[in-house]
DRENVEX-892244 format. One record per residue (C-alpha): residue in one letter; x, y, z. Coordinates in steps of 0.2 Angstrom, whole numbers. Layout:
N
<'A' <X Y Z>> ...
//
This chain:
305
<'M' <0 0 0>> <'G' <5 18 -2>> <'R' <7 31 11>> <'V' <-10 38 9>> <'E' <-18 21 11>> <'D' <-7 16 26>> <'F' <-11 33 35>> <'E' <-30 31 32>> <'D' <-30 14 39>> <'L' <-21 20 55>> <'R' <-31 36 57>> <'P' <-43 29 69>> <'Y' <-29 22 79>> <'L' <-19 38 80>> <'R' <-35 48 84>> <'A' <-38 36 98>> <'I' <-21 39 106>> <'A' <-22 58 104>> <'Y' <-39 60 111>> <'R' <-34 50 127>> <'I' <-19 61 129>> <'L' <-27 77 125>> <'G' <-45 75 130>> <'T' <-52 85 116>> <'V' <-58 79 99>> <'S' <-53 95 90>> <'D' <-35 95 96>> <'A' <-34 76 93>> <'E' <-39 79 75>> <'D' <-26 93 73>> <'A' <-13 81 80>> <'V' <-18 68 67>> <'Q' <-16 81 53>> <'E' <1 86 59>> <'A' <6 68 60>> <'W' <1 66 42>> <'L' <11 81 36>> <'R' <27 74 45>> <'Y' <24 57 38>> <'Q' <23 64 21>> <'D' <39 74 23>> <'T' <49 58 29>> <'P' <61 54 15>> <'V' <62 36 18>> <'Q' <47 25 21>> <'P' <47 18 39>> <'D' <48 -1 40>> <'S' <33 0 52>> <'P' <22 15 48>> <'K' <11 10 64>> <'A' <26 11 75>> <'F' <33 27 67>> <'L' <16 36 68>> <'A' <12 31 85>> <'T' <28 39 90>> <'V' <24 55 80>> <'I' <6 57 87>> <'T' <12 54 105>> <'R' <26 67 104>> <'I' <14 80 95>> <'S' <1 76 108>> <'I' <13 79 123>> <'N' <18 96 116>> <'E' <0 101 113>> <'L' <-5 96 130>> <'R' <8 107 138>> <'S' <1 122 129>> <'A' <-17 117 132>> <'R' <-13 116 151>> <'A' <-8 134 151>> <'R' <-24 139 141>> <'R' <-35 129 153>> <'E' <-29 139 168>> <'H' <-40 154 161>> <'Y' <-55 143 157>> <'V' <-72 150 162>> <'G' <-81 138 174>> <'T' <-80 120 174>> <'W' <-68 111 161>> <'L' <-74 95 154>> <'P' <-67 84 140>> <'E' <-75 86 123>> <'P' <-88 72 121>> <'L' <-85 58 110>> <'L' <-100 49 103>> <'E' <-92 37 91>> <'D' <-74 30 92>> <'P' <-70 22 75>> <'Y' <-55 13 82>> <'Q' <-60 -4 88>> <'D' <-48 -18 96>> <'P' <-58 -33 103>> <'E' <-43 -38 113>> <'R' <-42 -21 122>> <'A' <-61 -17 121>> <'A' <-63 -15 140>> <'E' <-47 -4 142>> <'L' <-52 7 127>> <'A' <-70 10 134>> <'E' <-64 14 152>> <'S' <-50 25 146>> <'A' <-62 36 135>> <'S' <-75 39 149>> <'M' <-77 56 156>> <'A' <-72 51 173>> <'A' <-56 43 167>> <'L' <-51 58 156>> <'L' <-54 70 171>> <'L' <-42 59 181>> <'L' <-30 59 167>> <'E' <-30 78 169>> <'R' <-21 76 186>> <'L' <-6 69 177>> <'S' <9 77 170>> <'P' <9 76 151>> <'L' <23 63 152>> <'E' <14 53 165>> <'R' <-2 54 154>> <'A' <7 48 138>> <'V' <15 34 147>> <'F' <-1 28 155>> <'V' <-11 29 139>> <'L' <3 19 129>> <'R' <6 6 142>> <'E' <-11 3 151>> <'V' <-23 7 137>> <'F' <-13 2 121>> <'D' <-2 -11 129>> <'F' <15 -5 122>> <'S' <30 -13 131>> <'F' <41 -2 142>> <'T' <55 -3 129>> <'E' <43 4 116>> <'V' <36 18 128>> <'S' <54 22 132>> <'S' <58 25 114>> <'I' <43 35 110>> <'V' <44 47 125>> <'E' <63 47 125>> <'R' <65 43 143>> <'S' <74 27 150>> <'E' <64 12 154>> <'A' <67 14 172>> <'A' <60 32 171>> <'C' <45 26 161>> <'R' <41 13 175>> <'Q' <42 26 188>> <'L' <30 37 178>> <'A' <18 23 175>> <'V' <18 19 194>> <'R' <14 37 198>> <'A' <1 38 185>> <'R' <-8 22 191>> <'R' <-8 29 209>> <'H' <-17 45 203>> <'M' <-29 35 192>> <'R' <-34 24 207>> <'T' <-38 39 218>> <'D' <-56 43 221>> <'R' <-60 32 206>> <'R' <-77 24 207>> <'R' <-79 9 196>> <'F' <-97 3 193>> <'I' <-99 -14 186>> <'A' <-116 -17 176>> <'G' <-121 -23 159>> <'E' <-122 -11 145>> <'H' <-140 -14 142>> <'E' <-145 -11 160>> <'H' <-136 6 159>> <'Q' <-144 11 143>> <'R' <-161 6 149>> <'L' <-159 17 164>> <'A' <-154 32 153>> <'E' <-170 29 143>> <'R' <-180 29 159>> <'F' <-171 45 164>> <'I' <-177 53 148>> <'A' <-194 47 150>> <'A' <-195 54 167>> <'L' <-189 71 162>> <'T' <-201 71 147>> <'A' <-216 67 159>> <'G' <-210 79 172>> <'D' <-211 64 185>> <'L' <-202 71 200>> <'E' <-203 55 210>> <'D' <-196 44 197>> <'L' <-182 56 194>> <'R' <-178 56 213>> <'H' <-178 37 212>> <'L' <-167 36 197>> <'L' <-154 48 205>> <'A' <-142 43 219>> <'A' <-145 52 235>> <'D' <-128 61 233>> <'A' <-129 63 215>> <'Q' <-121 78 207>> <'M' <-123 88 191>> <'T' <-109 99 183>> <'A' <-110 109 167>> <'D' <-96 116 155>> <'G' <-102 131 146>> <'G' <-85 139 145>> <'G' <-93 156 146>> <'K' <-100 154 129>> <'A' <-117 146 134>> <'P' <-129 146 149>> <'S' <-122 135 162>> <'L' <-122 130 180>> <'P' <-108 140 188>> <'R' <-108 130 204>> <'G' <-116 114 199>> <'V' <-131 105 208>> <'S' <-130 92 222>> <'G' <-142 80 229>> <'A' <-156 70 221>> <'D' <-170 81 227>> <'N' <-162 97 221>> <'M' <-157 90 204>> <'A' <-175 82 202>> <'R' <-183 98 206>> <'L' <-172 108 195>> <'M' <-175 97 180>> <'V' <-194 96 182>> <'A' <-194 115 183>> <'V' <-184 117 168>> <'W' <-187 103 156>> <'P' <-205 105 152>> <'R' <-203 122 146>> <'L' <-188 117 135>> <'A' <-198 103 128>> <'G' <-212 116 125>> <'I' <-200 126 113>> <'G' <-195 110 104>> <'V' <-179 105 113>> <'S' <-177 86 112>> <'M' <-166 72 119>> <'E' <-160 56 112>> <'P' <-150 42 121>> <'R' <-133 40 114>> <'Q' <-117 32 120>> <'V' <-106 46 126>> <'N' <-87 42 129>> <'A' <-92 23 128>> <'H' <-105 26 142>> <'P' <-123 30 143>> <'G' <-127 48 139>> <'I' <-140 60 130>> <'L' <-138 71 115>> <'V' <-149 87 117>> <'R' <-155 95 101>> <'D' <-164 112 98>> <'P' <-180 113 87>> <'A' <-170 113 71>> <'G' <-160 98 76>> <'K' <-144 107 80>> <'V' <-134 101 94>> <'L' <-137 110 110>> <'A' <-128 99 123>> <'V' <-122 82 127>> <'L' <-125 74 144>> <'A' <-113 60 150>> <'L' <-121 49 164>> <'E' <-111 40 177>> <'I' <-121 25 183>> <'G' <-119 12 196>> <'N' <-130 1 207>> <'G' <-146 5 197>> <'Q' <-144 24 199>> <'I' <-137 39 191>> <'H' <-122 46 202>> <'L' <-116 60 191>> <'I' <-122 70 176>> <'R' <-109 80 166>> <'S' <-116 92 154>> <'V' <-106 99 140>> <'I' <-114 115 133>> <'N' <-99 125 126>> <'P' <-102 126 108>> <'D' <-84 125 104>> <'K' <-84 108 111>> <'L' <-99 102 101>> <'A' <-94 108 84>> <'H' <-87 91 79>> <'L' <-104 84 81>> <'G' <-113 94 68>> <'P' <-122 111 67>> <'V' <-122 119 85>> <'A' <-138 127 92>> <'D' <-138 145 98>> <'A' <-140 142 117>> <'W' <-142 161 121>> <'S' <-157 163 109>> <'L' <-165 147 116>> <'Q' <-163 154 133>> <'E' <-172 169 128>> <'A' <-186 159 120>> <'Y' <-187 149 136>> <'R' <-189 165 147>> <'R' <-202 171 135>> <'R' <-212 155 137>> <'G' <-210 156 156>> <'R' <-218 174 156>> <'A' <-232 168 144>> 
//
């Protein structure tokens, strides 16, 4: 195969690595494009395009993450990863690791790591690179990489709640949640939410948001019942989707444009955490994005009617 065919075959794999290191779809796509340019400019065809490009994408992602960290220090409100609805890279032998590493919870834990720790963890724990390979990619000794991996694992275990349940069970609960919202069923919402449930939202200062979040099943249920019927009344709709390999919801405006993505963290038959991404910059990769401010005004007018 030629270089173009090689690269296109590897594109989903490279995107998967970059997304887990960077936490943003847009930055991951930029990193993949930069990797393609470097691959094109390589005078001699590498013996293993996969190994060569894995090295290139990792180094690009580490450098980009260092810059992104500085930008995120000035981010308005809660920062959440860009939601991923579909991951084109599939590896049956690593399916569990891939799904877990792409979850919102895991990506937020990865934010605690240094760029090098994050890259080493992703390569070693998610994509099963040997320490010899990791050492070559990040240009550190094997001993140093082992220490980076140990520190990364320690951070990733901290406060990590792993809820084990079947995919279908989780999806059914997400569908029940949508039905309860649509019906404005306060009691059912309370039952579906864990007593200590929390809701956070990422508007980035570019969309209406929840600056302090909401805690507790009763508070969350009351807020949702107060807000959702009016949103539905102006044509806002919800559909269950897989968000970062876990149950979630895609919210659309009356014209079908993307308004928000909700990622649900579920365990023991209840929803423990709802993370809502409303920042339009983080939704652009999903299609046309709604004007949340205009919808908010329509929502207010309906409330005054």
